[in-house]
C-alpha positions as CSV (number, residue, x, y, z in Angstrom):
1,M,14.9,40.4,17.3
2,S,14.9,38.6,20.6
3,V,16.5,40.3,23.6
4,M,19.2,37.7,23.7
5,D,20.0,38.4,20.1
6,R,20.1,42.1,20.8
7,I,22.6,41.5,23.7
8,K,24.7,39.3,21.5
9,A,24.7,42.0,18.8
10,E,25.9,44.6,21.3
11,V,28.6,42.4,22.7
12,E,29.9,41.3,19.3
13,G,29.4,44.6,17.5
14,H,31.9,46.6,19.7
15,P,35.3,45.8,21.0
16,I,34.6,47.2,24.4
17,V,31.1,47.3,25.9
18,L,30.1,48.4,29.3
19,F,26.5,47.5,30.4
20,M,25.9,50.0,33.2
21,K,23.2,51.9,35.1
22,G,23.1,55.3,33.5
23,T,25.8,56.7,31.2
24,P,29.5,57.6,31.7
25,Q,28.4,61.3,31.8
26,F,25.4,60.6,34.2
27,P,26.0,57.4,36.0
28,M,23.1,56.2,38.1
29,C,25.2,54.0,40.4
30,G,28.6,54.3,42.0
31,F,29.8,50.9,40.7
32,S,28.9,51.9,37.2
33,S,30.6,55.2,37.6
34,R,33.8,53.6,38.9
35,A,33.9,51.0,36.1
36,A,33.5,53.7,33.4
37,Q,36.2,55.8,35.0
38,A,38.5,52.8,35.2
39,L,38.1,52.3,31.4
40,K,38.9,56.0,30.8
41,T,41.9,55.8,33.0
42,A,43.1,52.7,31.2
43,G,43.0,54.6,27.9
44,A,39.7,53.5,26.5
45,T,38.4,56.0,24.0
46,G,34.9,55.8,22.6
47,F,34.0,52.6,24.4
48,H,30.4,51.6,23.9
49,T,28.0,51.7,26.8
50,V,24.5,50.4,27.2
51,N,22.2,52.0,29.9
52,V,20.4,49.0,31.4
53,L,17.9,51.3,33.2
54,A,16.6,52.4,29.8
55,D,15.7,48.9,28.7
56,P,14.0,46.8,31.4
57,E,13.9,43.7,29.2
58,L,17.6,43.8,28.5
59,R,18.3,44.5,32.2
60,A,16.3,41.4,33.2
61,N,18.0,39.1,30.7
62,L,21.6,40.2,30.6
63,P,22.4,38.2,33.8
64,R,21.1,35.1,32.0
65,Y,23.2,35.9,28.9
66,S,26.4,36.5,30.8
67,D,25.8,34.3,33.9
68,W,26.8,37.3,35.9
69,P,24.2,38.6,38.4
70,S,25.0,42.3,38.8
71,F,25.8,45.5,37.0
72,P,27.9,46.9,35.6
73,Q,29.2,44.2,33.2
74,L,32.3,44.8,31.1
75,F,32.8,42.8,27.8
76,V,36.1,43.1,25.9
77,N,36.3,41.4,22.4
78,G,33.0,39.6,23.1
79,E,34.2,38.1,26.4
80,L,32.8,38.9,29.8
81,I,35.5,40.4,32.0
82,G,33.3,41.0,35.1
83,G,31.9,43.8,37.2
84,C,33.3,46.8,39.0
85,D,35.6,45.1,41.4
86,I,37.3,43.0,38.7
87,T,37.6,46.0,36.5
88,I,39.3,48.0,39.2
89,D,41.6,45.1,40.1
90,L,42.6,44.9,36.4
91,L,43.2,48.6,36.3
92,D,45.4,48.5,39.4
93,S,47.5,45.6,38.0
94,G,47.9,47.3,34.6
95,E,46.1,44.5,32.8
96,L,43.1,46.6,31.9
97,A,45.2,49.1,29.9
98,R,46.8,46.1,28.0
99,M,43.3,44.7,27.3
100,V,41.9,48.1,26.2
101,A,44.9,48.8,23.9
102,E,44.6,45.3,22.3
103,A,40.8,45.7,21.8
104,Q,41.1,49.2,20.3
105,K,43.9,48.0,18.0
106,S,41.7,45.2,16.5
107,A,38.7,47.5,16.1
């Protein structure tokens, strides 16, 4: 399976996917930590994460797949939402909680 197919399978296989550096329990970057915390604050339970540091090929190709240059990258229902700043803005506006609830309901 090509790396692009693997990325697509991750994105389409889970309602909420956060590609991040490290894990929610052991984040390896402040932006990844803040994005994971924002999801938890918004009510996301059991969201799927992918540690891009553990897979150099995936880390190199995810920006090509998503057309987004940095990490973390949040996908909800197969759609790129954005990185840390956008995730925090959505949390502050209440929109992230709505998106999370909708995604978890359809799961």
